[in-house]
VMD Tcl script that draws the C-alpha trace (Angstrom):
set ca {
  {-4.33 -1.41 6.26}
  {-0.95 -0.10 7.39}
  {1.94 -2.48 7.99}
  {4.72 -1.75 10.45}
  {7.69 0.29 9.24}
  {10.05 -2.62 9.73}
  {11.58 -4.26 6.70}
  {10.69 -7.83 7.75}
  {8.22 -9.60 5.54}
  {5.17 -11.45 6.84}
  {7.11 -14.73 6.90}
  {9.73 -15.00 9.68}
  {13.17 -14.14 8.32}
  {11.83 -12.92 4.97}
  {13.42 -9.60 4.01}
  {11.36 -6.87 2.38}
  {13.95 -5.85 -0.21}
  {11.95 -3.44 -2.38}
  {10.69 0.01 -1.44}
  {8.13 1.93 -3.51}
  {8.22 5.47 -2.11}
  {5.18 6.86 -3.99}
  {3.09 3.77 -4.71}
  {-0.26 5.51 -5.26}
  {-2.77 2.82 -6.20}
  {0.05 0.41 -7.16}
  {-0.94 0.70 -10.83}
  {2.15 -0.77 -12.43}
  {2.73 -3.57 -9.92}
  {1.74 -7.02 -11.16}
  {1.47 -8.31 -7.57}
  {-0.15 -5.51 -5.59}
  {0.35 -7.46 -2.33}
  {3.96 -8.58 -2.95}
  {5.39 -9.41 0.50}
  {8.91 -8.34 -0.52}
  {7.75 -4.75 -1.22}
  {7.18 -1.94 1.25}
  {4.45 0.15 -0.42}
  {4.72 3.73 0.81}
  {2.92 6.95 0.00}
  {2.22 10.33 1.61}
  {-1.52 9.80 1.26}
  {-4.13 7.16 2.08}
  {-7.47 7.78 0.40}
  {-10.25 6.34 -1.74}
  {-12.00 7.86 -4.75}
  {-14.66 6.93 -7.27}
  {-13.48 7.76 -10.77}
  {-15.72 9.30 -13.44}
  {-16.44 5.85 -14.91}
  {-17.49 4.46 -11.51}
  {-14.31 2.49 -10.78}
  {-12.81 2.67 -7.32}
  {-9.34 4.12 -6.91}
  {-7.71 3.25 -3.61}
  {-4.41 4.63 -2.40}
  {-3.61 2.27 0.48}
  {0.10 2.25 1.31}
  {1.59 -0.19 3.80}
  {2.93 2.86 5.56}
  {2.43 6.58 5.26}
  {5.73 8.25 4.41}
  {7.21 11.30 2.75}
  {9.78 10.44 0.07}
  {11.76 13.52 1.13}
  {12.29 12.04 4.63}
  {12.26 8.23 4.49}
  {11.96 6.48 7.87}
  {14.47 3.73 7.04}
  {18.12 3.14 7.81}
  {20.84 3.75 5.22}
  {21.36 1.02 2.61}
  {18.26 -0.99 3.63}
  {16.79 -1.91 0.22}
  {18.09 -3.63 -2.92}
  {15.51 -1.97 -5.16}
  {13.80 1.41 -4.77}
  {10.96 2.56 -7.02}
  {10.46 6.32 -7.40}
  {7.36 7.36 -9.39}
  {6.58 10.81 -7.99}
  {3.76 13.11 -9.12}
  {4.75 14.83 -12.34}
  {2.16 17.60 -12.80}
  {2.46 21.18 -11.52}
  {-0.76 22.32 -13.19}
  {-3.55 19.93 -12.20}
  {-6.96 20.49 -10.67}
  {-7.12 19.40 -7.03}
  {-10.52 17.75 -7.64}
  {-9.62 16.11 -10.97}
  {-9.35 12.36 -11.53}
  {-5.76 12.98 -12.67}
  {-4.91 14.46 -9.27}
  {-6.68 11.57 -7.51}
  {-4.65 9.01 -9.51}
  {-1.25 10.70 -9.63}
  {-1.15 13.56 -7.13}
  {0.44 16.90 -7.95}
  {3.67 18.79 -7.44}
  {4.06 21.72 -5.08}
  {5.73 24.98 -6.16}
  {8.83 23.63 -4.34}
  {8.98 20.64 -6.73}
  {12.68 21.06 -7.59}
  {13.73 20.90 -3.93}
  {11.18 18.15 -3.22}
  {12.37 15.90 -6.05}
  {16.06 16.55 -5.31}
  {15.41 15.52 -1.69}
  {13.47 12.49 -2.94}
  {16.36 11.33 -5.12}
  {18.81 11.85 -2.24}
  {16.64 9.81 0.14}
  {16.08 7.03 -2.40}
  {19.84 6.68 -2.90}
  {20.46 6.87 0.86}
  {18.24 3.85 1.61}
  {19.49 1.95 -1.45}
  {22.16 -0.69 -0.82}
  {25.44 -0.62 -2.79}
  {24.86 -2.09 -6.27}
  {21.14 -1.60 -5.66}
  {18.80 -0.46 -8.40}
  {16.64 2.66 -8.46}
  {13.76 2.52 -10.94}
  {12.51 6.01 -11.76}
  {9.41 6.84 -13.81}
  {8.65 10.30 -15.16}
  {6.09 11.71 -17.59}
  {7.31 14.91 -19.22}
  {3.92 16.36 -20.17}
  {4.76 19.54 -18.23}
  {8.42 19.24 -17.17}
  {11.13 17.75 -19.42}
  {12.91 14.71 -18.01}
  {16.26 16.48 -18.54}
  {15.28 19.03 -15.85}
  {14.39 16.21 -13.46}
  {17.56 14.16 -14.02}
  {19.58 17.34 -13.34}
  {18.26 17.20 -9.74}
  {20.48 14.23 -8.85}
  {24.26 13.79 -9.22}
  {23.72 10.12 -10.11}
  {24.01 9.10 -13.75}
  {21.32 6.83 -15.21}
  {22.34 3.36 -16.36}
  {19.59 2.87 -18.94}
  {16.29 4.45 -19.93}
  {13.28 3.82 -22.12}
  {10.48 6.00 -23.47}
  {6.94 4.68 -23.62}
  {3.39 5.82 -24.13}
  {1.44 6.99 -27.13}
  {3.53 10.17 -27.43}
  {6.71 8.69 -25.89}
  {6.56 11.16 -22.98}
  {6.86 8.60 -20.19}
  {10.45 7.77 -19.27}
  {11.54 4.69 -17.34}
  {15.05 5.30 -16.03}
  {17.22 2.81 -14.15}
  {20.13 3.77 -11.92}
  {22.72 1.46 -10.36}
  {24.11 2.70 -7.05}
  {27.88 2.50 -7.18}
  {29.51 1.93 -3.80}
  {31.68 4.77 -2.50}
  {32.59 6.42 0.74}
  {30.37 9.46 0.08}
  {26.95 7.84 -0.27}
  {27.34 6.33 -3.72}
  {27.48 9.29 -6.07}
  {28.32 8.19 -9.60}
}
mol new
graphics top color blue
foreach p $ca { graphics top sphere $p radius 0.5 }
foreach p [lrange $ca 0 end-1] q [lrange $ca 1 end] { graphics top cylinder $p $q radius 0.2 }
display resetview
């Protein structure tokens, strides 16, 4: 199912205020059908995992986080959880669940950050998730001029980082 690209919710006058630019199978969303969220991803596909479970990547709209099809300052919250692996088998369950990075990952992620901040309203929040199994989070945060507000490590080995940014209003697109 693919919803229209507009930011109107299913109820007349309801604003879709949240954008998830790489939603995958919506794993960390409590409400996977939340009407205030635009679920976007570059892929739409279904897989059967090794344990027999179905994995469905079904975004509301197909989109590329490097070139978002939305007007400037449209959303109050943007979620950016891009693929984080450069070395991953194209037929592996890890690739099916999380995707993989291209050799141009630095440029791709820098463009993704720029687009996320472009569509984020002033004083809006960007929630960024990164697992540093292969690439340290410090290298990723260096790809944006915006300074994080807060962050938290999680996971068994504390390699997953949840980072929150607050977009400060300014005349140049909100750089902090």
